[in-house]
N, CA, C and O atoms as a GROMACS GRO file, in nm:
protein
  608
    1MET      N    1  -1.560   0.026   0.447
    1MET     CA    2  -1.492   0.005   0.563
    1MET      C    3  -1.365  -0.006   0.548
    1MET      O    4  -1.306  -0.056   0.453
    2LEU      N    5  -1.307   0.057   0.676
    2LEU     CA    6  -1.168   0.094   0.681
    2LEU      C    7  -1.038  -0.046   0.738
    2LEU      O    8  -1.030  -0.093   0.851
    3GLU      N    9  -0.992  -0.065   0.673
    3GLU     CA   10  -0.909  -0.170   0.724
    3GLU      C   11  -0.823  -0.115   0.848
    3GLU      O   12  -0.795   0.005   0.856
    4HIS      N   13  -0.782  -0.211   0.944
    4HIS     CA   14  -0.711  -0.166   1.053
    4HIS      C   15  -0.581  -0.221   1.086
    4HIS      O   16  -0.581  -0.343   1.096
    5ASN      N   17  -0.459  -0.157   1.107
    5ASN     CA   18  -0.363  -0.230   1.138
    5ASN      C   19  -0.361  -0.254   1.306
    5ASN      O   20  -0.450  -0.209   1.377
    6ASN      N   21  -0.251  -0.329   1.356
    6ASN     CA   22  -0.260  -0.371   1.463
    6ASN      C   23  -0.242  -0.253   1.568
    6ASN      O   24  -0.270  -0.292   1.681
    7ASN      N   25  -0.213  -0.151   1.564
    7ASN     CA   26  -0.217  -0.031   1.685
    7ASN      C   27  -0.386   0.012   1.645
    7ASN      O   28  -0.432   0.119   1.686
    8TYR      N   29  -0.439  -0.049   1.592
    8TYR     CA   30  -0.601   0.019   1.566
    8TYR      C   31  -0.608   0.158   1.507
    8TYR      O   32  -0.711   0.221   1.531
    9GLU      N   33  -0.512   0.214   1.433
    9GLU     CA   34  -0.542   0.312   1.364
    9GLU      C   35  -0.595   0.246   1.204
    9GLU      O   36  -0.565   0.140   1.150
   10PRO      N   37  -0.675   0.347   1.162
   10PRO     CA   38  -0.703   0.315   1.031
   10PRO      C   39  -0.573   0.338   0.927
   10PRO      O   40  -0.485   0.423   0.940
   11ASP      N   41  -0.587   0.247   0.830
   11ASP     CA   42  -0.443   0.221   0.756
   11ASP      C   43  -0.531   0.272   0.604
   11ASP      O   44  -0.583   0.200   0.518
   12ARG      N   45  -0.524   0.426   0.613
   12ARG     CA   46  -0.564   0.464   0.506
   12ARG      C   47  -0.503   0.419   0.361
   12ARG      O   48  -0.574   0.407   0.261
   13VAL      N   49  -0.395   0.401   0.362
   13VAL     CA   50  -0.305   0.375   0.207
   13VAL      C   51  -0.388   0.244   0.153
   13VAL      O   52  -0.421   0.235   0.035
   14ARG      N   53  -0.424   0.129   0.262
   14ARG     CA   54  -0.477  -0.010   0.241
   14ARG      C   55  -0.661   0.040   0.212
   14ARG      O   56  -0.721  -0.016   0.121
   15ALA      N   57  -0.726   0.136   0.290
   15ALA     CA   58  -0.852   0.136   0.278
   15ALA      C   59  -0.865   0.227   0.115
   15ALA      O   60  -0.972   0.223   0.055
   16ASN      N   61  -0.759   0.297   0.063
   16ASN     CA   62  -0.776   0.309  -0.041
   16ASN      C   63  -0.692   0.263  -0.175
   16ASN      O   64  -0.659   0.334  -0.270
   17THR      N   65  -0.672   0.145  -0.157
   17THR     CA   66  -0.580   0.062  -0.232
   17THR      C   67  -0.674  -0.063  -0.284
   17THR      O   68  -0.711  -0.147  -0.202
   18ALA      N   69  -0.714  -0.074  -0.424
   18ALA     CA   70  -0.799  -0.207  -0.446
   18ALA      C   71  -0.774  -0.342  -0.378
   18ALA      O   72  -0.659  -0.359  -0.336
   19PRO      N   73  -0.848  -0.422  -0.365
   19PRO     CA   74  -0.860  -0.519  -0.289
   19PRO      C   75  -0.784  -0.633  -0.335
   19PRO      O   76  -0.730  -0.716  -0.262
   20GLU      N   77  -0.785  -0.632  -0.472
   20GLU     CA   78  -0.698  -0.751  -0.512
   20GLU      C   79  -0.517  -0.716  -0.509
   20GLU      O   80  -0.422  -0.780  -0.555
   21ILE      N   81  -0.521  -0.625  -0.457
   21ILE     CA   82  -0.396  -0.526  -0.445
   21ILE      C   83  -0.313  -0.595  -0.311
   21ILE      O   84  -0.208  -0.658  -0.296
   22ASN      N   85  -0.421  -0.548  -0.227
   22ASN     CA   86  -0.370  -0.568  -0.098
   22ASN      C   87  -0.377  -0.711  -0.064
   22ASN      O   88  -0.317  -0.751   0.035
   23GLN      N   89  -0.454  -0.806  -0.149
   23GLN     CA   90  -0.451  -0.979  -0.151
   23GLN      C   91  -0.305  -0.983  -0.168
   23GLN      O   92  -0.222  -1.032  -0.092
   24SER      N   93  -0.282  -0.905  -0.317
   24SER     CA   94  -0.132  -0.985  -0.353
   24SER      C   95  -0.013  -0.926  -0.268
   24SER      O   96   0.099  -0.977  -0.270
   25ILE      N   97  -0.041  -0.832  -0.205
   25ILE     CA   98   0.078  -0.779  -0.097
   25ILE      C   99   0.079  -0.880  -0.012
   25ILE      O  100   0.180  -0.944   0.016
   26ASP      N  101  -0.064  -0.906   0.048
   26ASP     CA  102  -0.065  -0.996   0.187
   26ASP      C  103  -0.029  -1.128   0.126
   26ASP      O  104   0.003  -1.200   0.220
   27LYS      N  105  -0.016  -1.202   0.000
   27LYS     CA  106   0.020  -1.316  -0.034
   27LYS      C  107   0.149  -1.310  -0.035
   27LYS      O  108   0.201  -1.413   0.008
   28LYS      N  109   0.237  -1.208  -0.076
   28LYS     CA  110   0.353  -1.211  -0.053
   28LYS      C  111   0.435  -1.237   0.073
   28LYS      O  112   0.534  -1.309   0.084
   29ILE      N  113   0.363  -1.150   0.186
   29ILE     CA  114   0.405  -1.128   0.286
   29ILE      C  115   0.391  -1.284   0.321
   29ILE      O  116   0.498  -1.337   0.352
   30GLU      N  117   0.313  -1.341   0.321
   30GLU     CA  118   0.269  -1.486   0.365
   30GLU      C  119   0.341  -1.585   0.318
   30GLU      O  120   0.371  -1.684   0.385
   31LYS      N  121   0.380  -1.565   0.182
   31LYS     CA  122   0.518  -1.662   0.103
   31LYS      C  123   0.637  -1.617   0.143
   31LYS      O  124   0.716  -1.711   0.150
   32ASN      N  125   0.692  -1.499   0.178
   32ASN     CA  126   0.790  -1.490   0.254
   32ASN      C  127   0.840  -1.560   0.358
   32ASN      O  128   0.948  -1.619   0.369
   33VAL      N  129   0.705  -1.540   0.473
   33VAL     CA  130   0.743  -1.574   0.593
   33VAL      C  131   0.759  -1.739   0.607
   33VAL      O  132   0.836  -1.796   0.684
   34ARG      N  133   0.656  -1.808   0.505
   34ARG     CA  134   0.673  -1.987   0.496
   34ARG      C  135   0.817  -2.019   0.424
   34ARG      O  136   0.890  -2.117   0.437
   35TYR      N  137   0.831  -1.903   0.346
   35TYR     CA  138   1.028  -1.935   0.294
   35TYR      C  139   1.076  -1.957   0.396
   35TYR      O  140   1.107  -2.070   0.434
   36TYR      N  141   1.094  -1.840   0.467
   36TYR     CA  142   1.181  -1.813   0.612
   36TYR      C  143   1.174  -1.916   0.708
   36TYR      O  144   1.262  -1.938   0.792
   37SER      N  145   1.065  -1.981   0.694
   37SER     CA  146   1.042  -2.053   0.827
   37SER      C  147   1.130  -2.174   0.843
   37SER      O  148   1.151  -2.238   0.946
   38GLY      N  149   1.177  -2.195   0.719
   38GLY     CA  150   1.267  -2.299   0.670
   38GLY      C  151   1.407  -2.288   0.669
   38GLY      O  152   1.479  -2.388   0.669
   39GLN      N  153   1.455  -2.154   0.667
   39GLN     CA  154   1.585  -2.137   0.657
   39GLN      C  155   1.646  -2.137   0.807
   39GLN      O  156   1.582  -2.151   0.912
   40PRO      N  157   1.782  -2.117   0.791
   40PRO     CA  158   1.859  -2.109   0.902
   40PRO      C  159   1.816  -1.941   0.973
   40PRO      O  160   1.765  -1.849   0.909
   41ARG      N  161   1.851  -1.940   1.112
   41ARG     CA  162   1.828  -1.817   1.188
   41ARG      C  163   1.897  -1.707   1.137
   41ARG      O  164   1.848  -1.595   1.151
   42GLU      N  165   2.056  -1.731   1.054
   42GLU     CA  166   2.124  -1.622   0.999
   42GLU      C  167   2.045  -1.562   0.852
   42GLU      O  168   2.061  -1.451   0.803
   43GLN      N  169   1.985  -1.638   0.819
   43GLN     CA  170   1.895  -1.608   0.664
   43GLN      C  171   1.795  -1.528   0.724
   43GLN      O  172   1.786  -1.414   0.679
   44ILE      N  173   1.708  -1.566   0.827
   44ILE     CA  174   1.620  -1.501   0.906
   44ILE      C  175   1.643  -1.327   0.945
   44ILE      O  176   1.565  -1.234   0.927
   45ALA      N  177   1.745  -1.329   0.989
   45ALA     CA  178   1.780  -1.201   1.044
   45ALA      C  179   1.854  -1.134   0.952
   45ALA      O  180   1.865  -1.013   0.968
   46ARG      N  181   1.929  -1.205   0.822
   46ARG     CA  182   1.933  -1.131   0.702
   46ARG      C  183   1.824  -1.035   0.628
   46ARG      O  184   1.839  -0.921   0.583
   47ARG      N  185   1.710  -1.118   0.630
   47ARG     CA  186   1.578  -1.050   0.588
   47ARG      C  187   1.503  -0.929   0.680
   47ARG      O  188   1.445  -0.828   0.641
   48ILE      N  189   1.531  -0.982   0.827
   48ILE     CA  190   1.505  -0.874   0.874
   48ILE      C  191   1.568  -0.730   0.862
   48ILE      O  192   1.513  -0.620   0.860
   49ARG      N  193   1.703  -0.765   0.856
   49ARG     CA  194   1.775  -0.641   0.837
   49ARG      C  195   1.745  -0.554   0.679
   49ARG      O  196   1.758  -0.434   0.654
   50GLU      N  197   1.695  -0.682   0.582
   50GLU     CA  198   1.659  -0.590   0.461
   50GLU      C  199   1.514  -0.511   0.488
   50GLU      O  200   1.494  -0.413   0.416
   51LEU      N  201   1.420  -0.542   0.575
   51LEU     CA  202   1.298  -0.513   0.615
   51LEU      C  203   1.354  -0.398   0.674
   51LEU      O  204   1.314  -0.294   0.622
   52ASP      N  205   1.440  -0.384   0.773
   52ASP     CA  206   1.455  -0.219   0.851
   52ASP      C  207   1.471  -0.165   0.741
   52ASP      O  208   1.382  -0.081   0.728
   53GLU      N  209   1.564  -0.170   0.620
   53GLU     CA  210   1.563  -0.067   0.518
   53GLU      C  211   1.512  -0.040   0.447
   53GLU      O  212   1.550   0.052   0.374
   54GLU      N  213   1.380  -0.112   0.424
   54GLU     CA  214   1.276  -0.144   0.312
   54GLU      C  215   1.239   0.025   0.328
   54GLU      O  216   1.251   0.078   0.438
   55TRP      N  217   1.198   0.099   0.217
   55TRP     CA  218   1.135   0.219   0.211
   55TRP      C  219   0.972   0.185   0.230
   55TRP      O  220   0.924   0.099   0.157
   56ASP      N  221   0.896   0.249   0.320
   56ASP     CA  222   0.753   0.199   0.304
   56ASP      C  223   0.679   0.334   0.194
   56ASP      O  224   0.753   0.423   0.151
   57ILE      N  225   0.584   0.332   0.174
   57ILE     CA  226   0.512   0.405   0.087
   57ILE      C  227   0.514   0.545   0.102
   57ILE      O  228   0.535   0.623   0.009
   58GLU      N  229   0.488   0.584   0.248
   58GLU     CA  230   0.488   0.754   0.295
   58GLU      C  231   0.647   0.777   0.286
   58GLU      O  232   0.678   0.892   0.255
   59ARG      N  233   0.730   0.708   0.302
   59ARG     CA  234   0.867   0.747   0.281
   59ARG      C  235   0.884   0.772   0.110
   59ARG      O  236   0.959   0.865   0.079
   60LEU      N  237   0.836   0.715   0.028
   60LEU     CA  238   0.896   0.687  -0.094
   60LEU      C  239   0.813   0.828  -0.157
   60LEU      O  240   0.874   0.903  -0.234
   61LEU      N  241   0.674   0.858  -0.119
   61LEU     CA  242   0.594   0.944  -0.174
   61LEU      C  243   0.645   1.091  -0.138
   61LEU      O  244   0.621   1.186  -0.213
   62GLU      N  245   0.716   1.106  -0.017
   62GLU     CA  246   0.770   1.218   0.080
   62GLU      C  247   0.892   1.275  -0.029
   62GLU      O  248   0.909   1.389  -0.072
   63ALA      N  249   0.959   1.165  -0.052
   63ALA     CA  250   1.123   1.160  -0.109
   63ALA      C  251   1.043   1.210  -0.268
   63ALA      O  252   1.082   1.315  -0.319
   64MET      N  253   0.974   1.158  -0.312
   64MET     CA  254   0.946   1.180  -0.470
   64MET      C  255   0.900   1.295  -0.496
   64MET      O  256   0.924   1.359  -0.598
   65ALA      N  257   0.824   1.335  -0.397
   65ALA     CA  258   0.742   1.474  -0.402
   65ALA      C  259   0.847   1.598  -0.366
   65ALA      O  260   0.854   1.695  -0.443
   66SER      N  261   0.926   1.592  -0.250
   66SER     CA  262   1.024   1.701  -0.227
   66SER      C  263   1.122   1.690  -0.355
   66SER      O  264   1.171   1.798  -0.387
   67SER      N  265   1.144   1.620  -0.405
   67SER     CA  266   1.247   1.593  -0.529
   67SER      C  267   1.182   1.690  -0.647
   67SER      O  268   1.231   1.793  -0.695
   68LEU      N  269   1.070   1.632  -0.674
   68LEU     CA  270   1.015   1.706  -0.766
   68LEU      C  271   1.005   1.852  -0.756
   68LEU      O  272   1.030   1.933  -0.846
   69SER      N  273   0.949   1.885  -0.592
   69SER     CA  274   0.929   2.035  -0.615
   69SER      C  275   1.058   2.074  -0.620
   69SER      O  276   1.076   2.162  -0.704
   70LEU      N  277   1.174   2.033  -0.549
   70LEU     CA  278   1.300   2.118  -0.550
   70LEU      C  279   1.351   2.140  -0.678
   70LEU      O  280   1.410   2.242  -0.714
   71THR      N  281   1.316   2.004  -0.775
   71THR     CA  282   1.360   2.062  -0.933
   71THR      C  283   1.275   2.156  -0.985
   71THR      O  284   1.310   2.233  -1.074
   72GLY      N  285   1.172   2.155  -0.941
   72GLY     CA  286   1.075   2.279  -1.014
   72GLY      C  287   1.117   2.415  -0.982
   72GLY      O  288   1.108   2.516  -1.052
   73ILE      N  289   1.163   2.401  -0.869
   73ILE     CA  290   1.208   2.561  -0.809
   73ILE      C  291   1.345   2.616  -0.880
   73ILE      O  292   1.377   2.719  -0.940
   74MET      N  293   1.400   2.510  -0.847
   74MET     CA  294   1.568   2.504  -0.896
   74MET      C  295   1.535   2.530  -1.049
   74MET      O  296   1.579   2.638  -1.089
   75LEU      N  297   1.478   2.467  -1.127
   75LEU     CA  298   1.489   2.520  -1.256
   75LEU      C  299   1.374   2.619  -1.312
   75LEU      O  300   1.388   2.665  -1.426
   76GLY      N  301   1.267   2.652  -1.239
   76GLY     CA  302   1.218   2.762  -1.246
   76GLY      C  303   1.275   2.904  -1.221
   76GLY      O  304   1.242   3.010  -1.273
   77ALA      N  305   1.397   2.871  -1.099
   77ALA     CA  306   1.467   3.005  -1.085
   77ALA      C  307   1.585   3.030  -1.174
   77ALA      O  308   1.635   3.142  -1.166
   78THR      N  309   1.644   2.930  -1.269
   78THR     CA  310   1.737   2.950  -1.320
   78THR      C  311   1.705   2.926  -1.464
   78THR      O  312   1.782   2.987  -1.538
   79VAL      N  313   1.617   2.856  -1.524
   79VAL     CA  314   1.582   2.813  -1.673
   79VAL      C  315   1.480   2.896  -1.714
   79VAL      O  316   1.494   2.991  -1.791
   80ASP      N  317   1.373   2.858  -1.659
   80ASP     CA  318   1.245   2.879  -1.699
   80ASP      C  319   1.103   2.905  -1.620
   80ASP      O  320   1.048   2.798  -1.594
   81ARG      N  321   1.042   3.003  -1.584
   81ARG     CA  322   0.974   2.989  -1.486
   81ARG      C  323   0.841   2.908  -1.523
   81ARG      O  324   0.754   2.912  -1.436
   82ARG      N  325   0.821   2.860  -1.601
   82ARG     CA  326   0.721   2.763  -1.603
   82ARG      C  327   0.764   2.654  -1.537
   82ARG      O  328   0.669   2.579  -1.517
   83TRP      N  329   0.859   2.613  -1.498
   83TRP     CA  330   0.897   2.512  -1.420
   83TRP      C  331   0.851   2.510  -1.273
   83TRP      O  332   0.869   2.418  -1.193
   84PHE      N  333   0.783   2.638  -1.249
   84PHE     CA  334   0.744   2.675  -1.108
   84PHE      C  335   0.616   2.592  -1.102
   84PHE      O  336   0.573   2.552  -0.993
   85LEU      N  337   0.552   2.563  -1.224
   85LEU     CA  338   0.431   2.461  -1.251
   85LEU      C  339   0.411   2.322  -1.174
   85LEU      O  340   0.310   2.274  -1.120
   86LEU      N  341   0.571   2.264  -1.188
   86LEU     CA  342   0.554   2.160  -1.116
   86LEU      C  343   0.567   2.114  -0.964
   86LEU      O  344   0.532   2.002  -0.926
   87PRO      N  345   0.614   2.196  -0.894
   87PRO     CA  346   0.586   2.202  -0.714
   87PRO      C  347   0.417   2.252  -0.694
   87PRO      O  348   0.356   2.238  -0.587
   88THR      N  349   0.354   2.316  -0.829
   88THR     CA  350   0.232   2.379  -0.788
   88THR      C  351   0.125   2.241  -0.805
   88THR      O  352   0.013   2.222  -0.755
   89VAL      N  353   0.202   2.162  -0.890
   89VAL     CA  354   0.105   2.033  -0.919
   89VAL      C  355   0.121   1.916  -0.793
   89VAL      O  356   0.025   1.872  -0.729
   90VAL      N  357   0.245   1.883  -0.776
   90VAL     CA  358   0.322   1.764  -0.701
   90VAL      C  359   0.279   1.817  -0.554
   90VAL      O  360   0.224   1.730  -0.487
   91LEU      N  361   0.295   1.943  -0.489
   91LEU     CA  362   0.273   1.957  -0.348
   91LEU      C  363   0.094   1.944  -0.324
   91LEU      O  364   0.074   1.888  -0.216
   92PRO      N  365  -0.026   1.978  -0.389
   92PRO     CA  366  -0.113   1.954  -0.353
   92PRO      C  367  -0.147   1.813  -0.341
   92PRO      O  368  -0.222   1.776  -0.251
   93PHE      N  369  -0.091   1.722  -0.434
   93PHE     CA  370  -0.089   1.584  -0.401
   93PHE      C  371  -0.048   1.526  -0.316
   93PHE      O  372  -0.090   1.416  -0.280
   94LEU      N  373   0.072   1.609  -0.252
   94LEU     CA  374   0.099   1.527  -0.096
   94LEU      C  375   0.033   1.599  -0.008
   94LEU      O  376   0.085   1.597   0.103
   95LEU      N  377  -0.071   1.666  -0.019
   95LEU     CA  378  -0.137   1.744   0.091
   95LEU      C  379  -0.242   1.666   0.095
   95LEU      O  380  -0.304   1.650   0.201
   96LEU      N  381  -0.284   1.596  -0.039
   96LEU     CA  382  -0.442   1.517  -0.049
   96LEU      C  383  -0.375   1.368   0.012
   96LEU      O  384  -0.442   1.284   0.071
   97HIS      N  385  -0.266   1.360  -0.008
   97HIS     CA  386  -0.208   1.197   0.053
   97HIS      C  387  -0.205   1.206   0.230
   97HIS      O  388  -0.206   1.114   0.312
   98ALA      N  389  -0.201   1.342   0.251
   98ALA     CA  390  -0.143   1.342   0.414
   98ALA      C  391  -0.327   1.344   0.460
   98ALA      O  392  -0.352   1.294   0.569
   99ILE      N  393  -0.412   1.385   0.400
   99ILE     CA  394  -0.528   1.388   0.455
   99ILE      C  395  -0.605   1.304   0.412
   99ILE      O  396  -0.713   1.288   0.470
  100GLN      N  397  -0.577   1.240   0.319
  100GLN     CA  398  -0.686   1.118   0.283
  100GLN      C  399  -0.613   0.978   0.273
  100GLN      O  400  -0.673   0.874   0.302
  101GLY      N  401  -0.489   0.977   0.232
  101GLY     CA  402  -0.416   0.865   0.250
  101GLY      C  403  -0.426   0.796   0.109
  101GLY      O  404  -0.402   0.678   0.085
  102TRP      N  405  -0.472   0.908   0.007
  102TRP     CA  406  -0.452   0.881  -0.126
  102TRP      C  407  -0.388   0.989  -0.226
  102TRP      O  408  -0.400   1.105  -0.188
  103CYS      N  409  -0.333   0.972  -0.326
  103CYS     CA  410  -0.274   1.034  -0.444
  103CYS      C  411  -0.264   0.978  -0.564
  103CYS      O  412  -0.257   0.855  -0.567
  104PRO      N  413  -0.261   1.038  -0.661
  104PRO     CA  414  -0.252   0.961  -0.808
  104PRO      C  415  -0.162   0.899  -0.810
  104PRO      O  416  -0.181   0.812  -0.895
  105PRO      N  417  -0.044   0.884  -0.755
  105PRO     CA  418   0.078   0.796  -0.755
  105PRO      C  419   0.029   0.645  -0.658
  105PRO      O  420   0.066   0.531  -0.687
  106VAL      N  421  -0.037   0.672  -0.572
  106VAL     CA  422  -0.060   0.538  -0.464
  106VAL      C  423  -0.092   0.424  -0.558
  106VAL      O  424  -0.020   0.326  -0.542
  107PRO      N  425  -0.181   0.415  -0.650
  107PRO     CA  426  -0.228   0.316  -0.743
  107PRO      C  427  -0.112   0.266  -0.795
  107PRO      O  428  -0.088   0.149  -0.764
  108LEU      N  429  -0.033   0.323  -0.866
  108LEU     CA  430   0.088   0.286  -0.909
  108LEU      C  431   0.187   0.202  -0.854
  108LEU      O  432   0.232   0.093  -0.890
  109LEU      N  433   0.213   0.296  -0.736
  109LEU     CA  434   0.320   0.253  -0.639
  109LEU      C  435   0.267   0.113  -0.576
  109LEU      O  436   0.348   0.020  -0.567
  110ARG      N  437   0.155   0.099  -0.539
  110ARG     CA  438   0.088  -0.034  -0.480
  110ARG      C  439   0.110  -0.140  -0.570
  110ARG      O  440   0.175  -0.240  -0.542
  111ARG      N  441   0.044  -0.114  -0.705
  111ARG     CA  442   0.078  -0.228  -0.810
  111ARG      C  443   0.246  -0.291  -0.822
  111ARG      O  444   0.286  -0.405  -0.846
  112LEU      N  445   0.314  -0.176  -0.798
  112LEU     CA  446   0.473  -0.228  -0.800
  112LEU      C  447   0.514  -0.305  -0.670
  112LEU      O  448   0.626  -0.354  -0.654
  113GLY      N  449   0.384  -0.310  -0.557
  113GLY     CA  450   0.424  -0.380  -0.451
  113GLY      C  451   0.509  -0.290  -0.371
  113GLY      O  452   0.591  -0.371  -0.328
  114ILE      N  453   0.533  -0.207  -0.337
  114ILE     CA  454   0.547  -0.077  -0.221
  114ILE      C  455   0.460  -0.075  -0.129
  114ILE      O  456   0.347  -0.033  -0.154
  115ARG      N  457   0.496  -0.122   0.001
  115ARG     CA  458   0.439  -0.170   0.111
  115ARG      C  459   0.414  -0.045   0.217
  115ARG      O  460   0.496   0.046   0.226
  116THR      N  461   0.296  -0.048   0.296
  116THR     CA  462   0.293   0.030   0.417
  116THR      C  463   0.400  -0.022   0.502
  116THR      O  464   0.474  -0.117   0.475
  117ARG      N  465   0.401   0.059   0.619
  117ARG     CA  466   0.489   0.048   0.743
  117ARG      C  467   0.440  -0.082   0.802
  117ARG      O  468   0.502  -0.180   0.843
  118ALA      N  469   0.310  -0.054   0.794
  118ALA     CA  470   0.229  -0.162   0.878
  118ALA      C  471   0.227  -0.324   0.827
  118ALA      O  472   0.225  -0.425   0.897
  119GLU      N  473   0.227  -0.313   0.679
  119GLU     CA  474   0.284  -0.430   0.592
  119GLU      C  475   0.420  -0.471   0.627
  119GLU      O  476   0.441  -0.586   0.664
  120ILE      N  477   0.514  -0.383   0.618
  120ILE     CA  478   0.648  -0.444   0.656
  120ILE      C  479   0.693  -0.487   0.771
  120ILE      O  480   0.788  -0.563   0.788
  121ASP      N  481   0.608  -0.425   0.876
  121ASP     CA  482   0.626  -0.447   1.014
  121ASP      C  483   0.533  -0.591   1.022
  121ASP      O  484   0.575  -0.652   1.121
  122ARG      N  485   0.442  -0.656   0.968
  122ARG     CA  486   0.406  -0.795   0.966
  122ARG      C  487   0.484  -0.902   0.967
  122ARG      O  488   0.494  -0.999   1.041
  123GLU      N  489   0.555  -0.856   0.841
  123GLU     CA  490   0.643  -0.960   0.769
  123GLU      C  491   0.791  -0.980   0.881
  123GLU      O  492   0.834  -1.086   0.927
  124ARG      N  493   0.837  -0.863   0.898
  124ARG     CA  494   0.923  -0.844   1.036
  124ARG      C  495   0.872  -0.924   1.172
  124ARG      O  496   0.942  -1.011   1.222
  125TYR      N  497   0.777  -0.896   1.211
  125TYR     CA  498   0.733  -0.919   1.365
  125TYR      C  499   0.726  -1.118   1.313
  125TYR      O  500   0.799  -1.195   1.376
  126ALA      N  501   0.663  -1.156   1.235
  126ALA     CA  502   0.657  -1.281   1.194
  126ALA      C  503   0.776  -1.355   1.197
  126ALA      O  504   0.782  -1.462   1.258
  127LEU      N  505   0.888  -1.300   1.126
  127LEU     CA  506   1.022  -1.345   1.122
  127LEU      C  507   1.091  -1.360   1.219
  127LEU      O  508   1.169  -1.453   1.234
  128LYS      N  509   1.064  -1.238   1.324
  128LYS     CA  510   1.125  -1.245   1.474
  128LYS      C  511   1.065  -1.364   1.560
  128LYS      O  512   1.119  -1.448   1.632
  129ALA      N  513   0.935  -1.341   1.526
  129ALA     CA  514   0.858  -1.447   1.647
  129ALA      C  515   0.919  -1.605   1.615
  129ALA      O  516   0.932  -1.682   1.710
  130LEU      N  517   0.954  -1.646   1.478
  130LEU     CA  518   1.029  -1.767   1.428
  130LEU      C  519   1.144  -1.771   1.449
  130LEU      O  520   1.201  -1.880   1.445
  131ALA      N  521   1.221  -1.639   1.481
  131ALA     CA  522   1.359  -1.651   1.494
  131ALA      C  523   1.376  -1.675   1.654
  131ALA      O  524   1.485  -1.714   1.694
  132GLY      N  525   1.271  -1.653   1.743
  132GLY     CA  526   1.278  -1.637   1.888
  132GLY      C  527   1.312  -1.546   1.926
  132GLY      O  528   1.376  -1.536   2.031
  133ASP      N  529   1.282  -1.455   1.855
  133ASP     CA  530   1.348  -1.296   1.918
  133ASP      C  531   1.226  -1.230   2.038
  133ASP      O  532   1.249  -1.120   2.088
  134PHE      N  533   1.103  -1.305   2.075
  134PHE     CA  534   1.064  -1.211   2.186
  134PHE      C  535   1.024  -1.340   2.272
  134PHE      O  536   0.993  -1.458   2.252
  135ALA      N  537   1.043  -1.253   2.376
  135ALA     CA  538   1.039  -1.339   2.547
  135ALA      C  539   0.907  -1.467   2.544
  135ALA      O  540   0.790  -1.462   2.507
  136GLY      N  541   0.930  -1.497   2.559
  136GLY     CA  542   0.810  -1.609   2.593
  136GLY      C  543   0.735  -1.658   2.484
  136GLY      O  544   0.628  -1.718   2.502
  137VAL      N  545   0.798  -1.632   2.341
  137VAL     CA  546   0.731  -1.654   2.226
  137VAL      C  547   0.812  -1.789   2.208
  137VAL      O  548   0.934  -1.794   2.228
  138GLU      N  549   0.747  -1.883   2.173
  138GLU     CA  550   0.831  -1.998   2.140
  138GLU      C  551   0.881  -1.989   1.991
  138GLU      O  552   0.801  -1.945   1.909
  139GLY      N  553   0.999  -2.025   1.953
  139GLY     CA  554   1.059  -1.982   1.839
  139GLY      C  555   1.041  -2.077   1.706
  139GLY      O  556   1.050  -2.043   1.588
  140ASN      N  557   1.014  -2.205   1.760
  140ASN     CA  558   0.976  -2.304   1.686
  140ASN      C  559   0.823  -2.323   1.666
  140ASN      O  560   0.780  -2.427   1.714
  141PHE      N  561   0.738  -2.247   1.608
  141PHE     CA  562   0.606  -2.310   1.634
  141PHE      C  563   0.600  -2.457   1.503
  141PHE      O  564   0.638  -2.473   1.387
  142GLY      N  565   0.536  -2.531   1.601
  142GLY     CA  566   0.472  -2.644   1.492
  142GLY      C  567   0.355  -2.606   1.392
  142GLY      O  568   0.300  -2.693   1.325
  143ASN      N  569   0.324  -2.495   1.385
  143ASN     CA  570   0.229  -2.475   1.298
  143ASN      C  571   0.307  -2.328   1.246
  143ASN      O  572   0.376  -2.264   1.325
  144ILE      N  573   0.288  -2.292   1.130
  144ILE     CA  574   0.331  -2.192   1.068
  144ILE      C  575   0.232  -2.086   1.055
  144ILE      O  576   0.244  -1.964   1.042
  145GLU      N  577   0.115  -2.177   1.064
  145GLU     CA  578  -0.017  -2.077   1.041
  145GLU      C  579  -0.033  -1.986   1.174
  145GLU      O  580  -0.062  -1.866   1.174
  146GLN      N  581  -0.010  -2.064   1.279
  146GLN     CA  582   0.001  -1.952   1.430
  146GLN      C  583   0.074  -1.850   1.426
  146GLN      O  584   0.039  -1.743   1.477
  147THR      N  585   0.175  -1.866   1.370
  147THR     CA  586   0.272  -1.718   1.330
  147THR      C  587   0.207  -1.649   1.252
  147THR      O  588   0.190  -1.538   1.302
  148LEU      N  589   0.149  -1.662   1.129
  148LEU     CA  590   0.074  -1.584   1.056
  148LEU      C  591  -0.038  -1.546   1.102
  148LEU      O  592  -0.082  -1.450   1.038
  149ALA      N  593  -0.111  -1.584   1.195
  149ALA     CA  594  -0.223  -1.578   1.288
  149ALA      C  595  -0.197  -1.488   1.359
  149ALA      O  596  -0.284  -1.401   1.366
  150ALA      N  597  -0.063  -1.466   1.443
  150ALA     CA  598  -0.038  -1.385   1.550
  150ALA      C  599  -0.013  -1.248   1.465
  150ALA      O  600  -0.050  -1.150   1.531
  151VAL      N  601   0.023  -1.224   1.378
  151VAL     CA  602   0.076  -1.099   1.294
  151VAL      C  603  -0.024  -1.032   1.217
  151VAL      O  604   0.007  -0.931   1.154
  152LYS      N  605  -0.147  -1.081   1.214
  152LYS     CA  606  -0.262  -1.037   1.134
  152LYS      C  607  -0.337  -0.930   1.207
  152LYS      O  608  -0.438  -0.880   1.156
   0.00000   0.00000   0.00000
């Protein structure tokens, strides 16, 4: 069964990631939110800016695939034609990821803690709620559990 993000669209990366890795990433998000719940608003704002700059797994895979493919094309054209094999291997992996949400680098990247955009956004929205950035949402939740539940 596919897990869903807040937009009710299937999160294919999470669905193709081992449950223990997803749980580890979820626990890290919860730990970060709990930590920042006791911090001054300026530190929460700094963390939100860090999250705005964090690369999600999709962006990282696209950058890696294009870099490796361009390298293979350049080396194939200038050094040895066998380098053309590199984009021939890399690009089908990128297509596989686009279709299925999985390719060979995904398990390694997930084990390294690389998150999906939805996971990054969950932490961001929880911190914004704590900071009182949403109209009509109380900035000081009496219970951090309310904030964590609101962004799941």
